[in-house]
C-alpha angles and dihedrals in degrees: 000000000000124000088230090062122130104314094192088056092053092057091044090055090050092049091048093049091047092052097044095048094036093233131130117281091227090060091055092049090047091053089050091052090050091052094047091050091053091051090048090053090058086056101042100029133277093257093059117102097228122181127194125194127191116202103230091211105041101022091230113153119215125191126206136162127214119231126194116228109233138163095234119032115221100167117022089200092069105014134066130187119246091244092054093044092052091058086063097036120012092200093057118131134187109282095032125119120238121202116220123190116236126207119248118261141189120261117233121222094261093048093048090050090049089048091052093052091052092051093048093049094047090049092048091050090048090050092050091048089050092050091047094050091045097052098035087065089050097059104130095031134106117244132192123220148149123259106249099180145333120237122186089327094313114119117220111204129199107223093182094246096044148348128268134183134222106203117219094252089053093060122091109257115268095010116125134192133195131197112289096029117130114235139184121208143162121256105228103159141015119189131189106226134169094259091049138281112328112212115199122199134191138201093178099055113115089230090058089070091043091055091047089056090049089055093047100038114057090195091063091046091050091048095244089116119039125203103223103179141357131196123183142188093193114238096005117053140342140185126210125186117209134178131193123227088201114067092209093061119078104218093203094049094045091053092046092050129195107334089347093297095140100047091040091059088055092046092052091051089050094053096255097314107167113238126206110199107206126191106237120228133191088220106087096212093051093046091050089048090052091044092057092059133165086038120084118236125209101185142353131204118197127207101191094180093063095027090238130135132194114216122198117204133175116273091250091050098056097093091045094049091049094041130201109326087352091296099139094049093042093052092045088052093051092045096050102032092231129117106241126208114191124200138159123249090254092051091047093050092050093048091049092051091048092050091047092052092048093050091046090053093046093053092046093053098038097043100030094233133139127262095263093059093043090052092048092053093046090049093053089061101257109149105175142030089241090062090053095046095053103029118118104269089229088070092056093046090053091065111103113263094015121116132184095276092047092050092047093048091050093050092047092051090049094052091046088053094050090047092051091048090049090049090050091049092047091051091050091047089054092048089054091050095242105165120242092233089069088073090063091068105103110248097024116128132189091255088053092048092052092047090048092047090052087056094047097255101133109145137047087252090055091052092045089056094056125103123222092252089056090063105035100024128232142238127230135172118252107187107314095338132082110229121203117218113201122235129221091257099043111146091039116098104243132143125220089250091054092048091051091049089050093051091045090053090051091050090052092049089047089055092241093121138013121251111256120234096252091052093049089049091049091050090049090051092050090049091049093049090048090053093048091053090046 
């Protein structure tokens, strides 16, 4: 093949490849230039800095080589003296590069084959880059394709400009596909891998249902109605929370459609999955009550600190609220982001009575008061001795039958009780040999120190060497059962995050690691707040 071959044909080949692979024409020409340069180096020497340029309008190929201007030429294939360089460019200096035109030449068979491989490789890389960029921007969209093949339950889909895969666990249970079937799925991930971009689709992703509603409900597409949350049990049941930005439009009615036409189209695509459309509310209690539909709710009690809610339902509504295999309450919990405890009115009444009796007994024993006073304190909502010890005295005086002296006496007894318990814990801690320095770790209490000492954690170094599981415990499967293993601090409310932070503070104090900037800033803020209060 001669370099002076049909120039027009060269451009036609570049245009055809660019159209077929859906890549830019300039990328194809650049790959041809790289291939020609590689072939030219085999002719002029691998060390030669050969450049090939293809005129994008005429197809003409020009060869040149770059020579480095030096004082002493060691290799005339890559070097040129300053005097020779200034004949070509009077402004040349040592260290500059001079371009020298090379004559055209004929490719040999091996060089032509090598050039072909370079072009194919470059075009393939460009095609993969184009696919990756195209589908990376489509993460979160629904795509349509044709099933190409099914491998071990995974469905490979032809999207026209690339291939995607729906893994077996991303398919709706009991649905099957065969080659040639049309399929719709949600793009949830696109990864750049050695063998090319991998496009992963899902039909079980919660957002797949949200996007289907967007296609069926114009108000969602226009932004008048917003999908706030979705929870799915694929192939069985789903809940979707919606809100309208226009008070004149009912979000639930718009999603259901005339005679259920809109929601039915989504249900058909999801293989008969039942869909509950829930009105979203900024009030957590209202939203959770809506989320538990169709069950009726009598009362809710929120615990915002732990994101838990107790829901009381009539006795005959318990099974409906929980749902088959706990499905209804599980979906409501996923939808709202709250942990939901469901109980009947009778169970709630019994539990309240039990708690009331336990608190009454606690106050009677700790404060040395009679049953009437203990019941009064429990009925006012006090739960612990700490609350009584440090509550505003005005709250105690406001209790019917209490005066200033009574309120003062109760607080004094509460503080004496706490001091006595603290002294007992401190003595126990000393008996166990727990070092005083452990108290300096922020977040450590006397109760914790005793529990740690009972588990042979007695110094800052011992605590620094603990794992999170050691403190809060862990769960593992043994056969078909989940077995819970207790931690050193069981019985003390502590999250895994708090346990990790406690261990990290011990490691910082032990000198094992350096305090991170955020931790240092947080400590500075705490100190500043303490100074302000002082």
